[in-house]
C-alpha positions in Angstrom: -110.2 -19.4 44.5 -107.4 -22.0 42.9 -103.3 -21.8 43.3 -102.5 -20.9 40.0 -105.0 -17.4 39.8 -102.7 -15.4 42.1 -100.2 -13.4 40.1 -97.1 -13.7 41.9 -97.7 -18.3 41.1 -98.9 -16.9 37.7 -95.1 -14.3 37.6 -93.0 -17.3 38.8 -94.9 -20.3 36.5 -93.2 -17.9 34.0 -90.3 -16.8 34.9 -89.3 -20.9 35.3 -90.4 -21.3 32.0 -88.3 -18.9 30.3 -84.9 -20.2 32.5 -86.6 -23.9 31.2 -86.2 -22.4 27.6 -83.1 -20.8 28.3 -81.4 -23.5 29.9 -82.8 -26.0 27.0 -81.2 -23.5 24.2 -77.8 -23.9 25.9 -77.4 -27.2 26.5 -78.8 -27.7 22.5 -75.7 -25.5 21.5 -73.5 -27.2 23.5 -74.3 -31.0 21.6 -74.9 -29.2 18.1 -71.3 -28.6 19.0 -70.3 -31.7 20.2 -71.8 -33.6 17.3 -70.6 -31.5 15.0 -67.4 -32.2 16.1 -67.7 -35.3 16.5 -68.9 -35.4 12.6 -66.2 -33.9 11.7 -63.6 -36.0 13.7 -65.1 -39.7 11.8 -64.8 -37.6 8.2 -61.6 -36.8 8.7 -60.7 -40.6 10.2 -62.8 -42.2 7.4 -60.6 -40.3 5.0 -57.3 -41.1 6.7 -58.7 -44.7 6.2 -59.0 -44.4 2.7 -55.9 -43.0 1.9 -54.2 -45.8 4.3 -55.8 -48.1 2.1 -55.2 -47.1 -1.2 -51.5 -46.6 0.5 -51.0 -50.2 0.9 -53.4 -50.9 -2.0 -50.1 -49.6 -4.1 -47.1 -50.6 -2.7 -48.7 -53.9 -2.1 -50.2 -54.4 -5.4 -53.8 -55.3 -6.1 -57.3 -54.3 -7.2 -58.9 -54.6 -4.0 -59.7 -55.5 -0.5 -60.4 -59.0 -0.6 -57.9 -59.9 -3.1 -56.0 -62.5 -0.4 -60.1 -64.2 -0.5 -61.0 -64.1 -4.2 -57.4 -65.9 -4.4 -57.8 -69.0 -2.4 -61.1 -69.6 -4.7 -58.5 -70.0 -7.6 -57.6 -73.5 -8.7 
């Protein structure tokens, strides 16, 4: 008689599998929440960076971030 043919072992394996699936779903939900918050934070930081860059260009003049490099190449 093999070990997995006993009803008690089958029931324990089933319960362990259910617990594993439940734990994986809980971790997946937490991970999805963290990844969503990180994506939102990165989007906000990108927008703030673009706004600061735009404000600096409007204040100092120029048409782009590489104006100083292009000016060095001019004769």
